C-alpha positions as CSV (number, residue, x, y, z in Angstrom):
1,M,135.5,-55.0,-35.8
2,L,136.7,-55.9,-32.3
3,K,138.9,-52.9,-32.2
4,V,136.1,-50.6,-33.3
5,R,133.7,-52.0,-30.6
6,L,136.4,-51.5,-27.9
7,S,137.0,-47.9,-29.1
8,I,133.3,-47.0,-29.0
9,T,133.0,-48.6,-25.5
10,F,136.0,-46.6,-24.2
11,S,134.6,-43.4,-25.6
12,L,131.2,-43.9,-24.0
13,L,132.9,-44.7,-20.6
14,L,135.0,-41.5,-20.9
15,L,131.9,-39.3,-21.7
16,V,130.1,-40.8,-18.6
17,Q,133.1,-40.0,-16.4
18,L,133.5,-36.4,-17.7
19,N,129.7,-35.8,-17.2
20,A,129.9,-37.0,-13.6
21,Q,133.0,-34.8,-13.0
22,T,131.3,-31.7,-14.4
23,E,128.2,-32.3,-12.2
24,N,130.5,-32.6,-9.1
25,E,132.4,-29.3,-10.1
26,S,129.0,-27.6,-10.6
27,K,127.9,-28.7,-7.1
28,Q,131.2,-27.6,-5.7
29,D,130.9,-24.1,-7.5
30,E,127.4,-23.7,-5.9
31,S,128.8,-24.3,-2.4
32,F,132.1,-22.4,-3.0
33,Y,131.0,-19.2,-4.8
34,N,129.1,-17.4,-2.0
35,Q,129.4,-14.3,0.1
36,K,131.3,-16.1,2.8
37,T,134.1,-17.0,0.4
38,I,134.2,-13.4,-1.0
39,D,134.4,-12.0,2.6
40,S,137.3,-14.3,3.4
41,F,139.1,-12.9,0.3
42,K,138.3,-9.4,1.6
43,T,139.9,-10.1,4.9
44,V,143.1,-11.2,3.2
45,Y,143.2,-8.2,0.8
46,A,142.4,-5.7,3.7
47,S,145.4,-7.1,5.7
48,G,147.7,-6.1,2.8
49,N,148.2,-9.4,1.0
50,S,146.9,-8.2,-2.3
51,S,149.1,-10.6,-4.3
52,G,147.5,-13.6,-2.7
53,V,144.0,-12.4,-3.7
54,S,145.1,-11.5,-7.2
55,M,145.8,-15.2,-7.8
56,S,142.1,-15.8,-7.2
57,L,140.8,-13.2,-9.7
58,D,139.1,-15.8,-11.8
59,I,137.2,-17.2,-8.8
60,L,136.1,-13.7,-7.8
61,K,134.9,-12.9,-11.3
62,K,133.0,-16.2,-11.7
63,S,131.4,-15.7,-8.2
64,L,130.1,-12.2,-9.1
65,I,128.8,-13.3,-12.5
66,Q,127.0,-16.3,-11.2
67,D,125.2,-14.4,-8.4
68,T,124.7,-10.6,-9.0
69,K,123.5,-10.2,-5.4
70,L,127.0,-11.0,-4.0
71,K,128.9,-7.9,-2.9
72,G,132.6,-7.9,-4.0
73,D,133.0,-5.7,-7.0
74,N,135.2,-3.2,-5.1
75,L,137.4,-6.1,-4.1
76,Y,137.6,-7.5,-7.6
77,Y,138.5,-4.1,-9.2
78,G,141.0,-3.3,-6.4
79,C,142.8,-6.6,-7.0
80,L,142.7,-6.1,-10.8
81,A,144.3,-2.6,-10.3
82,N,147.1,-4.2,-8.4
83,H,147.5,-6.8,-11.2
84,F,147.6,-4.1,-13.9
85,F,149.9,-1.7,-11.9
86,R,153.2,-2.8,-13.4
87,T,152.2,-3.4,-17.0
88,K,149.0,-1.4,-17.8
89,N,149.0,1.9,-16.0
90,D,146.0,3.4,-17.7
91,S,143.9,0.2,-17.1
92,A,144.9,0.3,-13.4
93,I,143.6,3.9,-13.0
94,F,140.3,2.9,-14.7
95,V,139.6,-0.2,-12.6
96,I,140.7,1.4,-9.3
97,N,138.2,4.3,-9.9
98,K,135.5,1.6,-10.5
99,A,136.4,0.0,-7.2
100,L,136.1,3.4,-5.4
101,N,132.8,4.1,-7.1
102,Y,131.4,0.7,-6.1
103,Y,132.3,1.3,-2.5
104,K,130.7,4.8,-2.6
105,N,127.5,3.8,-4.4
106,N,126.8,0.3,-3.3
107,E,128.8,-1.1,-0.4
108,A,129.4,1.8,2.1
109,N,127.4,0.0,4.8
110,N,130.0,-2.7,5.4
111,I,132.9,-2.2,7.8
112,L,135.0,-4.8,6.0
113,D,134.5,-2.8,2.7
114,E,135.8,0.4,4.4
115,H,138.8,-1.6,5.5
116,L,139.4,-2.4,1.9
117,L,139.8,1.3,1.1
118,I,143.3,1.2,2.7
119,P,145.0,-0.8,-0.1
120,T,142.7,0.7,-2.7
121,Y,143.7,4.3,-1.7
122,F,147.3,3.2,-1.5
123,Y,147.4,1.7,-5.0
124,K,145.8,4.8,-6.4
125,G,148.4,6.9,-4.7
126,K,151.2,4.7,-6.2
127,I,149.7,5.0,-9.7
128,L,149.3,8.8,-9.4
129,A,152.9,9.1,-8.1
130,Y,154.1,7.0,-11.0
131,N,152.4,9.4,-13.4
132,K,154.1,12.4,-11.5
133,V,150.7,13.8,-10.2
134,N,152.2,14.3,-6.8
135,D,149.5,16.5,-5.2
136,S,146.8,14.0,-5.8
137,A,149.0,11.0,-4.9
138,L,149.7,12.6,-1.5
139,I,146.0,13.0,-0.9
140,Y,145.4,9.3,-1.5
141,F,148.4,8.2,0.5
142,N,147.2,10.3,3.5
143,K,143.6,8.9,3.1
144,A,145.1,5.4,3.4
145,L,147.3,6.4,6.4
146,D,144.3,7.9,8.2
147,L,142.4,4.7,7.9
148,T,145.3,2.7,9.4
149,K,144.6,4.5,12.7
150,K,141.1,2.9,12.6
151,Y,142.0,-0.5,11.1
152,S,145.2,-2.6,11.1
153,Y,147.2,-2.8,7.9
154,K,150.2,-5.1,7.4
155,W,152.2,-2.9,5.0
156,K,151.7,0.5,6.7
157,G,155.5,1.2,6.2
158,Y,154.9,1.3,2.4
159,I,152.3,4.0,2.7
160,K,154.7,6.2,4.8
161,T,157.5,5.4,2.3
162,G,155.3,6.7,-0.5
163,I,154.5,9.9,1.5
164,A,158.1,10.5,2.3
165,S,159.2,9.9,-1.3
166,L,156.7,12.5,-2.6
167,H,157.9,15.1,0.0
168,L,161.4,14.4,-1.0
169,Q,160.6,15.1,-4.7
170,E,158.9,18.4,-3.7
171,G,161.9,19.5,-1.6
172,N,160.2,19.1,1.7
173,N,163.2,17.4,3.3
174,K,162.2,17.8,6.9
175,I,158.8,16.2,6.4
176,A,160.4,13.4,4.3
177,L,162.9,12.7,7.1
178,K,160.2,12.6,9.7
179,N,158.2,10.0,7.7
180,Y,161.3,7.8,7.0
181,L,162.3,7.9,10.7
182,S,158.8,6.7,11.7
183,I,159.4,3.5,9.7
184,I,162.6,2.3,11.4
185,D,160.5,0.4,14.1
186,D,158.2,-1.2,11.6
187,T,159.4,-4.8,11.8
188,T,157.0,-6.0,9.0
189,Y,158.4,-3.5,6.6
190,L,162.1,-4.1,7.6
191,R,161.6,-7.9,7.2
192,I,161.9,-7.6,3.4
193,P,165.7,-7.8,2.6
194,R,165.8,-4.8,0.2
195,N,164.0,-2.4,2.5
196,P,166.4,-1.7,5.4
197,P,169.5,-0.7,3.2
198,T,167.3,1.5,1.1
199,L,165.6,3.2,4.1
200,Y,168.8,3.9,6.0
201,N,170.5,5.2,2.8
202,R,167.7,7.7,2.3
203,I,167.8,8.8,6.0
204,G,171.5,9.3,5.7
205,L,171.1,11.3,2.5
206,L,168.6,13.6,4.2
207,Y,170.8,14.2,7.3
208,D,173.7,14.9,4.8
209,S,171.5,17.5,3.1
210,F,171.1,19.2,6.5
211,N,174.9,19.0,7.0
212,N,174.4,16.7,10.0
213,L,177.3,14.6,9.0
214,D,177.6,12.4,12.1
215,S,174.0,11.3,11.9
216,A,174.4,10.7,8.2
217,K,177.4,8.4,8.7
218,Y,175.6,6.6,11.6
219,Y,172.6,5.7,9.3
220,Y,174.8,4.8,6.4
221,N,176.8,2.4,8.6
222,I,173.5,0.8,9.8
223,G,172.5,0.4,6.1
224,I,175.8,-1.4,5.3
225,T,175.4,-3.7,8.3
226,K,171.8,-4.6,7.3
227,A,172.7,-5.1,3.7
228,I,175.4,-7.6,4.7
229,E,173.2,-9.3,7.3
230,K,170.4,-9.8,4.8
231,N,172.7,-10.6,1.9
232,Y,171.2,-7.7,-0.2
233,T,174.3,-6.1,-1.8
234,S,172.6,-3.9,-4.4
235,N,172.8,-0.8,-2.1
236,L,176.3,-1.3,-0.9
237,F,177.8,0.7,-3.8
238,A,175.6,3.8,-2.9
239,L,176.2,3.4,0.9
240,Y,180.0,3.1,0.7
241,G,180.1,6.0,-1.8
242,N,178.0,8.3,0.3
243,I,180.1,7.7,3.4
244,G,183.2,8.5,1.2
245,K,181.6,11.8,0.1
246,I,181.1,12.8,3.8
247,H,184.8,12.0,4.6
248,K,185.7,14.1,1.5
249,K,183.7,17.0,2.9
250,E,185.6,16.6,6.2
251,N,189.0,16.5,4.3
252,N,189.7,12.9,5.6
253,L,191.4,11.9,2.4
254,D,192.6,8.4,3.6
255,S,189.0,7.5,4.7
256,T,187.6,9.0,1.5
257,V,189.9,6.7,-0.6
258,Y,189.1,3.7,1.6
259,F,185.3,4.0,1.1
260,F,185.5,5.0,-2.6
261,N,187.6,1.8,-3.0
262,K,184.9,-0.2,-1.1
263,A,182.2,1.3,-3.3
264,S,184.1,0.3,-6.5
265,Q,184.6,-3.2,-5.1
266,S,180.9,-3.6,-4.5
267,F,180.0,-2.2,-7.9
268,R,178.3,-4.7,-10.3
269,I,178.7,-3.7,-13.9
270,K,175.9,-6.0,-15.2
271,D,173.3,-4.2,-13.0
272,N,174.6,-0.6,-13.6
273,K,175.9,-0.6,-17.2
274,N,175.4,2.9,-18.9
275,S,173.8,4.2,-15.7
276,L,174.6,7.2,-13.4
277,N,176.1,4.7,-10.9
278,D,178.6,3.7,-13.6
279,L,179.7,7.3,-13.9
280,W,180.0,7.6,-10.1
281,N,182.2,4.5,-10.1
282,R,184.5,6.1,-12.7
283,Y,184.7,9.2,-10.6
284,Y,185.6,7.2,-7.5
285,K,188.4,5.5,-9.5
286,A,189.6,8.8,-10.8
287,F,189.7,10.3,-7.3
288,N,191.6,7.3,-6.0
289,E,194.1,7.3,-8.9
290,Y,194.8,11.0,-8.3
291,Y,195.4,10.3,-4.6
292,L,197.8,7.5,-5.6
293,E,199.6,10.1,-7.9
294,N,198.5,8.3,-11.1
295,T,197.5,11.6,-12.6
296,K,197.3,10.3,-16.1
297,N,194.7,7.6,-15.2
298,A,192.8,10.1,-13.0
299,L,192.6,12.6,-15.8
300,R,191.4,10.0,-18.3
301,E,188.6,8.7,-16.1
302,S,187.5,12.2,-15.0
303,L,187.3,13.5,-18.6
304,L,185.2,10.5,-19.6
305,V,182.8,11.3,-16.8
306,L,182.7,15.0,-17.9
307,E,182.0,14.0,-21.5
308,E,179.2,11.6,-20.6
309,I,177.4,13.9,-18.2
310,T,177.4,16.9,-20.5
311,N,176.1,14.9,-23.5
312,E,172.7,14.5,-21.8
313,I,172.1,17.1,-19.1
314,S,169.8,15.9,-16.3
315,I,168.2,18.0,-13.6
316,D,168.5,15.1,-11.2
317,S,170.3,16.3,-8.0
318,D,172.5,13.3,-7.9
319,S,173.7,13.9,-11.5
320,H,174.3,17.6,-10.7
321,S,176.3,16.6,-7.6
322,L,178.4,14.2,-9.7
323,Y,179.2,17.0,-12.2
324,N,180.3,19.4,-9.5
325,D,182.5,16.8,-7.7
326,N,184.1,15.7,-11.0
327,Y,184.6,19.4,-12.0
328,D,186.4,20.1,-8.7
329,L,188.7,17.1,-9.3
330,L,189.6,18.3,-12.8
331,K,190.2,21.8,-11.5
332,I,192.6,20.5,-8.9
333,I,194.5,18.4,-11.5
334,Y,194.8,21.2,-14.0
335,S,195.8,23.7,-11.3
336,N,198.6,21.5,-10.1
337,Q,199.7,21.1,-13.7
338,K,199.5,24.9,-14.1
339,N,197.5,24.2,-17.3
340,T,195.8,27.6,-17.7
341,A,194.3,26.8,-21.1
342,A,192.6,23.6,-19.8
343,L,191.4,25.5,-16.7
344,Q,189.8,28.1,-18.9
345,E,188.2,25.5,-21.1
346,I,186.5,23.6,-18.2
347,E,185.3,27.0,-16.8
348,E,183.7,27.7,-20.2
349,R,182.2,24.2,-20.3
350,K,180.8,24.7,-16.8
351,G,179.2,28.0,-17.8
352,N,177.6,26.2,-20.8
353,Y,176.5,23.3,-18.5
354,L,175.0,25.7,-15.9
355,E,173.1,27.6,-18.6
356,A,171.6,24.4,-20.0
357,Y,171.0,22.9,-16.6
358,Y,169.0,25.9,-15.2
359,K,167.1,26.3,-18.5
360,K,166.1,22.6,-18.4
361,K,165.1,22.9,-14.7
362,L,162.9,25.9,-15.5
363,Q,161.3,24.0,-18.4
364,S,160.6,21.1,-16.1
365,S,159.0,23.4,-13.5
366,L,156.7,25.0,-16.2
367,I,155.7,21.5,-17.4
368,D,154.8,20.5,-13.8
369,L,152.7,23.6,-13.5
370,D,150.9,22.8,-16.7
371,R,150.4,19.2,-15.6
372,K,148.9,20.3,-12.3
373,Y,146.6,22.8,-14.1
374,E,145.4,20.2,-16.6
375,T,144.7,17.7,-13.7
376,K,142.7,20.3,-11.9
377,Q,140.7,21.0,-15.1
378,K,139.9,17.3,-15.5
379,D,138.8,16.9,-11.9
380,D,136.6,20.0,-12.2
381,S,135.0,18.5,-15.4
382,I,134.3,15.2,-13.7
383,A,132.7,16.9,-10.8
384,Q,130.6,19.0,-13.1
385,L,129.5,15.9,-15.1
386,K,128.4,14.2,-11.8
387,K,126.5,17.3,-10.8
388,D,124.7,17.4,-14.2
389,G,123.8,13.7,-13.8
390,I,122.1,14.3,-10.5
391,N,120.2,17.3,-11.9
392,Q,119.0,15.2,-14.8
393,A,117.7,12.5,-12.4
394,V,115.7,15.1,-10.5
395,I,114.2,16.5,-13.7
396,L,113.1,13.0,-14.8
397,N,111.4,12.4,-11.5
398,Q,109.4,15.6,-11.6
399,K,107.2,14.6,-14.6
400,T,104.4,17.1,-13.8
401,T,106.6,20.1,-14.2
402,I,109.1,18.8,-16.7
403,N,108.4,21.2,-19.5
404,W,108.8,24.3,-17.3
405,I,111.9,22.8,-15.7
406,L,113.5,22.1,-19.1
407,I,112.8,25.7,-20.2
408,C,114.3,27.1,-17.0
409,L,117.2,24.7,-17.2
410,L,117.9,25.8,-20.8
411,I,118.0,29.4,-19.7
412,I,120.2,28.6,-16.7
413,I,122.6,26.6,-19.0
414,I,122.8,29.5,-21.5
415,I,123.6,32.0,-18.7
416,S,126.0,29.6,-16.9
417,A,127.8,28.9,-20.2
418,F,128.2,32.6,-20.8
419,L,129.4,33.2,-17.2
420,L,131.7,30.2,-17.3
421,A,133.2,31.3,-20.6
422,Q,134.0,34.7,-19.1
423,Q,135.3,33.2,-15.9
424,R,137.5,30.7,-17.8
425,Q,138.8,33.5,-20.0
426,Q,139.7,35.5,-16.9
427,K,141.3,32.4,-15.3
428,N,143.4,31.8,-18.4
429,K,144.6,35.4,-18.4
430,L,145.6,35.1,-14.7
431,K,147.2,31.8,-15.4
432,A,149.3,33.3,-18.3
433,V,150.3,36.2,-16.1
434,N,151.2,33.8,-13.3
435,L,153.3,31.7,-15.6
436,E,155.1,34.8,-17.0
437,Q,155.9,36.1,-13.5
438,R,157.2,32.7,-12.5
439,L,159.4,32.7,-15.6
440,L,160.6,36.2,-14.8
441,R,161.4,35.3,-11.2
442,S,163.0,32.0,-12.1
443,Q,165.3,33.1,-15.0
444,L,168.8,34.5,-14.4
445,N,169.9,37.3,-16.6
446,P,172.2,35.6,-19.2
447,H,174.3,38.7,-19.6
448,F,174.9,38.9,-15.8
449,L,175.5,35.1,-15.6
450,F,178.1,35.0,-18.4
451,N,179.9,38.1,-17.0
452,A,179.9,36.5,-13.5
453,L,181.4,33.3,-14.8
454,N,184.0,35.1,-16.9
455,T,184.9,37.2,-13.9
456,A,185.2,34.0,-11.8
457,S,187.4,32.4,-14.5
458,S,189.6,35.5,-14.7
459,L,190.0,35.6,-10.9
460,A,190.9,31.9,-10.8
461,V,193.6,32.3,-13.6
462,Q,195.0,35.3,-11.7
463,N,195.0,33.4,-8.4
464,S,193.2,36.3,-6.9
465,P,192.3,36.0,-3.2
466,L,188.7,37.1,-4.2
467,T,188.2,33.9,-6.3
468,I,186.6,31.8,-3.5
469,K,184.6,34.7,-2.1
470,Y,183.3,35.5,-5.6
471,I,182.3,31.9,-6.5
472,S,180.7,31.4,-3.1
473,G,178.7,34.6,-3.6
474,L,177.6,33.5,-7.0
475,G,176.5,30.1,-5.6
476,N,174.5,31.7,-2.8
477,L,172.8,34.0,-5.3
478,L,171.9,31.1,-7.7
479,R,170.6,29.0,-4.8
480,S,168.5,31.8,-3.3
481,I,167.0,32.8,-6.7
482,L,166.0,29.2,-7.5
483,E,164.6,28.7,-4.0
484,N,162.6,32.0,-4.0
485,S,161.2,31.2,-7.5
486,R,159.2,28.3,-6.0
487,H,157.2,30.6,-3.6
488,E,154.6,33.2,-4.3
489,L,155.7,35.2,-1.2
490,I,159.0,35.2,0.7
491,S,160.2,37.1,3.8
492,L,161.6,40.6,3.4
493,E,164.8,39.3,5.0
494,E,165.3,36.7,2.2
495,E,164.6,39.4,-0.5
496,I,167.2,41.8,1.1
497,Q,169.8,39.0,1.3
498,T,169.3,38.1,-2.4
499,L,169.6,41.8,-3.3
500,N,172.7,42.1,-1.2
501,D,174.3,39.1,-2.9
502,Y,173.3,40.4,-6.4
503,L,174.7,43.9,-5.7
504,N,177.9,42.5,-4.2
505,L,178.6,40.6,-7.4
506,Q,177.6,43.4,-9.7
507,S,179.7,45.9,-7.9
508,N,182.6,43.4,-7.7
509,F,182.5,43.8,-3.9
510,G,182.2,47.6,-3.9
511,Q,184.9,48.3,-6.5
512,K,182.6,49.4,-9.3
513,F,180.0,51.2,-7.3
514,S,178.8,51.6,-3.6
515,F,175.4,50.6,-2.3
516,N,173.4,50.3,0.9
517,I,170.1,48.8,1.8
518,S,168.2,50.4,4.8
519,K,165.0,49.4,6.5
520,E,162.6,51.1,8.8
521,K,163.1,49.7,12.4
522,S,159.4,49.2,12.9
523,I,159.2,46.6,10.1
524,D,159.9,43.0,11.2
525,H,161.9,41.7,8.3
526,E,161.1,38.1,9.2
527,E,157.3,38.5,9.4
528,C,156.9,40.9,6.5
529,L,156.3,39.0,3.3
530,I,157.0,40.3,-0.3
531,P,156.7,38.8,-3.8
532,P,160.2,37.9,-4.9
533,M,162.1,39.6,-7.7
534,F,160.2,42.9,-7.7
535,I,163.1,45.2,-6.7
536,Q,165.9,43.5,-8.7
537,P,164.7,44.7,-12.2
538,F,164.9,48.3,-11.1
539,V,168.4,47.9,-9.6
540,E,169.5,46.0,-12.7
541,N,168.2,48.8,-14.9
542,A,170.1,51.4,-12.9
543,I,173.4,49.4,-13.3
544,E,173.0,48.8,-17.1
545,H,171.5,52.1,-18.2
546,G,172.2,54.6,-15.5
547,F,176.0,54.3,-14.7
548,Q,177.5,55.8,-17.8
549,N,180.3,58.3,-17.5
550,T,179.7,58.7,-13.7
551,A,182.8,58.9,-11.6
552,T,181.5,58.1,-8.1
553,K,178.6,55.7,-8.4
554,W,176.1,54.7,-5.7
555,I,172.7,53.0,-5.2
556,H,170.6,53.6,-2.1
557,I,167.6,51.3,-1.3
558,D,165.3,52.4,1.5
559,I,162.4,50.2,2.7
560,S,159.6,51.8,4.9
561,Q,155.9,51.4,5.7
562,S,153.5,53.9,4.1
563,Q,151.4,56.3,6.2
564,N,148.2,54.3,5.7
565,L,150.1,51.2,7.0
566,K,148.7,49.2,4.0
567,S,151.6,49.5,1.7
568,L,155.3,48.8,1.7
569,H,157.3,51.7,0.2
570,I,160.6,50.8,-1.5
571,S,162.7,53.8,-2.6
572,I,165.6,53.1,-5.1
573,K,167.9,56.0,-5.8
574,N,171.0,56.2,-8.0
575,N,173.3,59.0,-9.2
576,G,173.5,57.9,-12.8
577,I,171.9,59.4,-15.9
578,P,168.5,61.0,-15.1
579,Y,165.5,58.9,-16.2
580,S,164.3,61.6,-18.7
581,E,167.7,61.5,-20.5
582,S,167.7,57.7,-20.5
583,L,164.3,57.6,-22.2
584,L,165.6,59.9,-25.0
585,K,168.4,57.5,-25.8
586,R,166.1,54.6,-26.3
587,S,164.0,53.8,-29.4
588,R,160.6,55.4,-29.4
589,N,159.1,52.0,-30.5
590,H,160.9,50.1,-27.8
591,K,158.6,48.2,-25.5
592,S,160.0,46.7,-22.3
593,L,158.7,43.1,-21.8
594,S,159.9,43.1,-18.2
595,G,158.0,46.4,-17.6
596,E,154.8,45.0,-19.0
597,I,155.1,41.8,-16.8
598,L,155.9,44.0,-13.7
599,Q,152.7,46.0,-14.4
600,D,150.7,42.7,-14.7
601,R,152.2,41.4,-11.5
602,L,151.5,44.6,-9.6
603,S,147.9,44.6,-10.8
604,L,147.5,40.9,-9.8
605,Y,148.8,41.4,-6.3
606,G,146.9,44.7,-5.9
607,R,143.6,42.9,-6.7
608,E,144.5,39.9,-4.5
609,F,145.3,42.0,-1.4
610,K,142.8,44.9,-2.1
611,T,145.6,47.5,-2.0
612,K,147.0,49.7,-4.8
613,A,150.4,48.4,-6.0
614,Y,152.3,50.5,-8.5
615,Y,155.7,52.2,-9.2
616,K,156.8,55.7,-10.3
617,I,160.1,56.6,-12.0
618,E,161.4,60.2,-12.0
619,D,164.5,62.4,-12.0
620,L,166.1,63.3,-8.7
621,K,165.3,67.0,-7.9
622,E,168.2,68.0,-5.7
623,E,171.0,66.2,-7.6
624,T,171.7,64.2,-10.8
625,G,170.2,60.7,-10.9
626,T,167.0,58.7,-10.9
627,L,164.4,57.9,-8.2
628,V,162.1,54.8,-8.3
629,N,159.2,54.7,-5.8
630,L,157.7,51.2,-5.6
631,F,154.6,50.5,-3.5
632,L,153.6,46.9,-2.7
633,P,150.9,45.4,-0.4
634,F,152.1,45.2,3.2
635,I,151.7,41.5,4.0
636,K,152.5,39.9,7.4
637,D,153.1,36.2,8.0
638,I,150.4,35.2,10.5
């Protein structure tokens, strides 16, 4: 009985103590959960310390629930977005949009809330960049950066890094470099151990891409120094390897071996197993083994790299660079061994690799186009929904005329739907034509590519002095076609250079047929713009179908301005089979896909620039051959 009484007494005392503690906490809550506390959190978050505020999410949530008059929803959702960023990407987008909506609709009168937009815009840019929506990501990064001119922000360097990274992905290397260089004086950003080596490595890579090798080495060396100073060794492998590659370009073999060896020594297999860095490390070892005359070991490592990189072809530039460097090493080894069969095999494998690589790159470009198009459609739909919501609110407020307004609105909706359907149908048609013309401009003729690679292989086996010139010409042509395919318009100078490279290769440097490209002196070939890949199909057609049983073969291309000064006239002549005879040899049911796409492209550009764009093909009157007259809009770069 005594034990029972003591137990009851202890329980009652415990209940009294807990009740008193709860009352004290409740009083503390009432004094703690107020606007002053929320504003103090806002100050911390606006300065850039979002992680510190994220730890107080429960306090924020409880404050806003207890008192609906408190203003802090944009802060709460901004912190929640940062909390979700690494694990729940879709949730992060949802809550950060809620934060922006709260700012726009409820809290736009507070300067502190406008300050909050810096990290909010920044995190939305990061999420969009993570999802590869680069255009929208860049907009939000720039919004955040513009606000840093008005308000201080602790992590401004991260915004510029995000902008630079997006420009780097889009191939805008000069803009990327400018942004990276602007960060080297940001002491707050450089205080984090991993940031300096990464930053200086990227700056070095960009200078390397501009062939400014001295500046590249300078920044690589700073990166190595900072990595050692801050005991952050993860980037040492890349930094040493990149300096070694520069010395390789400069034919400083001793220095190349030294830095490749330093890279291998800093390589950590546990962090890089089955990665691209692992393959680079194998290549460095193979190169060093070859330099030390251990050809057997060098060949084994190099073949392993070749096998791995061709099993899963990547369009990443670093992966492509590794393939080319490793291929060059194999070529040197087999050439020294005079192993003609092995040389021919790796040439064939390179041809297959290039075909797969460019095909995958083209597919990736088309996917990016589709993604951008879908994103735009979603944004348009959201904007339309908001507009409809505003219209509905106006209708509800005008009760006296609601019936007439509904009738009018119904008529407007029916007409709008009809017009929108027609407009969307036209947009889809233009989109399809645009994608087809991008595909036509981007693709390389497989027949020409295989012939070119076979010719290069044959020249290499014969040790012909034209080998290097031929491969260099092919490389220039591939690069210019891929570069031009990214733009709607290029300069006439670029188009002429691409045509010149193409005809040089097709004519085997003038051995198969002669050609010349002339231009009217009054035309400024740098200011005059032209859609890419319009002239090449006609030239290709002349080579494939026109030059049959012709002894002395020639192609003349003449570029002039039409009399009305609105069109660019391109005349393409050849002394092959006349066009009328060529038509008779083809099937009557044959339809040229490239011809249909050319017609669509001409129609599209003609409408856009309000000038007739067309072509005519006819027989030469004074001699045997074919004449093509192509008329394009005369466009000047303003």
